[in-house]
TORKERO-969975 format. One record per residue (C-alpha): residue in three letters; y, z, x negated. Coordinates in steps of 0.25 Angstrom, whole numbers, padded with zeros to 4 digits, always signed. Each point is the difference from the previous one (the first is absolute). Example, Ala and Ser with C-alpha at 12.3 -4.5 7.8 and 13.67 -1.06 7.14 Angstrom:
ala-0018+0031-0049
ser+0014-0002-0006
REM end
This chain:
met-0009+0068-0085
thr-0011-0009+0005
val+0003-0012+0008
arg-0010-0005+0009
ile+0000-0015+0001
val-0011-0008+0007
gly-0002-0014-0005
arg-0005-0011+0009
gly+0001+0009+0013
arg+0015+0002-0002
glu+0005-0014+0004
gly-0005-0001+0014
pro+0007+0013+0005
arg+0012-0003-0008
lys+0002-0014+0006
thr-0003+0005+0014
leu+0011+0010-0002
his+0009-0011-0006
leu-0002-0008+0012
thr+0005+0011+0009
thr+0014-0003-0006
ala+0000-0013+0008
ser+0005+0010+0011
val+0014-0002-0007
pro+0002-0015+0002
leu-0007+0001+0014
ala+0009+0011+0004
leu+0012-0009-0004
trp-0006-0012+0007
ile-0002+0008+0014
gly+0015+0004-0001
val+0000+0014-0006
pro+0014+0001-0006
gln+0000-0003-0014
arg+0009+0012-0003
ser-0010+0009+0006
val-0011-0006-0008
thr+0008+0001-0013
val+0003+0015+0003
leu-0015+0003+0002
leu-0003-0008-0013
leu+0010+0007-0008
ala-0005+0014+0005
leu-0014-0004-0003
phe+0005-0004-0014
gly+0007+0013-0002
val-0013+0007+0003
ala-0008-0009-0009
val+0010+0003-0011
ala-0001+0015+0002
val-0015-0001-0001
glu+0001-0008-0013
ile+0009+0010-0006
ala-0008+0012+0004
arg-0014-0006-0005
his+0006-0003-0013
arg+0006+0014-0002
ser-0010+0008+0006
ala-0015+0001-0004
thr-0003+0006+0013
val+0006-0011+0009
ala-0006-0010-0010
thr-0014+0005+0003
arg+0002+0001+0015
phe+0006-0014+0000
asn-0012-0006-0008
thr-0010+0007+0008
thr+0006-0005+0013
val+0004-0015-0004
gly-0005-0001-0014
met-0011-0009+0004
leu+0010-0010+0005
leu+0008-0001-0013
arg-0001-0010-0011
pro-0001+0005-0014
his+0014-0003-0004
glu+0005+0008+0013
ala-0009+0012-0003
ala+0004+0001-0014
asn+0014+0005+0002
gly+0005-0013+0007
ile+0007-0003+0013
thr-0009-0003+0011
gly+0000-0014+0007
ala+0003+0007+0013
thr+0013+0005-0006
trp+0004-0013-0006
leu-0003-0007+0014
leu+0008+0010+0008
ala+0012-0002-0010
thr+0000-0015+0001
phe-0002+0000+0015
ala+0011+0009+0002
ile+0010-0007-0009
thr-0004-0014+0006
cys+0002+0006+0014
leu+0013+0006-0004
ala+0006-0012-0007
ala-0006-0012+0006
pro+0002-0007+0014
leu-0010+0002+0010
ser-0008-0014-0002
val+0000+0003-0015
ala-0005+0014+0002
ile-0011-0004+0009
ala-0005-0011-0009
ala+0001+0008-0013
thr-0007+0013+0005
trp-0011-0009+0007
ala-0002-0006-0014
gly-0001+0013-0006
ala-0009+0006+0010
val-0009-0011+0004
gly+0001-0011-0011
asp-0002+0010-0011
ala-0012+0007+0007
met-0006-0014+0004
ala+0001-0004-0015
ala-0008+0012-0004
ile-0010-0001+0011
val-0003-0014-0001
gly+0000+0000-0015
ala-0010+0011-0001
thr-0009-0006+0010
trp+0000-0013-0008
arg-0003+0007-0013
arg-0012+0007+0007
met-0005-0014+0005
arg+0003-0008-0012
gly+0002+0009-0012
gly+0011+0001-0009
gln+0011+0009-0003
gly+0015+0002+0002
lys+0008-0007+0011
thr-0005-0012+0007
ile+0005-0013+0006
ala-0006+0004+0013
gly+0008+0013+0000
ser+0013-0007-0003
ala-0003-0010+0011
ala-0002+0011+0010
cys+0013+0007-0004
ala+0007-0013+0001
leu-0005-0003+0014
ala+0002+0014+0006
ala+0014+0001-0006
ala+0003-0014+0006
leu-0005+0003+0014
gly+0008+0013+0000
ala+0013-0007-0004
trp-0003-0011+0010
trp-0005+0007+0012
leu+0006+0014-0001
ala+0013-0002-0007
glu+0002-0014+0007
leu+0004-0007-0013
thr-0002-0015-0001
leu-0014-0005-0004
pro+0005-0005-0014
met+0007+0013-0002
ala-0012+0008+0004
ile-0009-0009-0009
thr+0009+0002-0012
leu+0000+0015+0002
gly-0015+0000+0001
leu-0001-0007-0014
val+0011+0010-0005
ala-0008+0012+0004
ala-0013-0006-0006
ala+0007-0003-0013
val+0006+0013-0002
glu-0012+0008+0004
arg-0010-0008-0009
pro+0005+0005-0014
arg-0006+0013-0006
met+0013+0007-0004
ala+0005+0014-0001
leu+0009-0001+0012
asp-0008+0004+0012
asp-0004-0012+0009
asn+0005+0007+0012
val+0014-0001-0006
arg-0002-0014-0005
val-0005-0006+0013
thr+0010+0006+0010
ala+0012-0001-0009
gly-0003-0014-0005
thr-0002-0005+0015
ala+0013+0007+0004
ile+0008-0006-0011
ala-0006-0014+0002
ala+0003+0001+0015
leu+0014+0004-0002
ile+0002-0012-0010
leu-0006-0010+0010
leu+0008+0005+0012
arg+0013-0003-0009
leu-0004-0014-0004
REM end
C-alpha cells in the first residue's frame, strides 16, 4: 500500500483545516448550548473512530483514505497512526462533556487557535530566520492566542488568561509522542479547572 505524503505543502492546508475547529469555542461563545455542541462532537468522534478502524483493517479503505486526505497527514499518522483530527475531536468532546462552559471555551480555543498559531508563526519564523524545530516566536503566538481567547471569549480574569496562555505554550512546545492537539486542549482545561478552584 502506497501512502501519498506531501512535505512542505501539507502544513498550510492542514492548519487551515485546524483553524476551522475554532467554530467550537465560537459556537459556545455565541450561546449554542454546550450539550448540543458536545453531542455533535461525540458524533463526529464516532465517525472518526469508525474511519480509523476501517482504514487499519481494509486495504481498500486505506487506499481511498490516503488518496483523499493522505497529503494532509504527517508521517506518523499515515504509517498506521491515529490522525491529529481524531485526537482533536476526542479531546474537544471530552472537554465539552466534562468541563464548565468557561473552561470548555478557553481550552478548545487554545487547542484550535493557539496550537495552530504556534505552527503558522513558527514555520514563518523558520523560513525567515532559518533553523529547525519549534521556535520561541511560535510559542509566543500560542500563548498570546490562547490568552486572548481565555480573556475575551471565556471571560476569565486577565491573570488567569495569561496563565492559561503560558500553560498552552508550555505543553505545546515539547516534541512528544502524545499529540499536541491533546496536550494543548487538555493542559489548558486542567489548568483552568485548578485556577477556578483556587
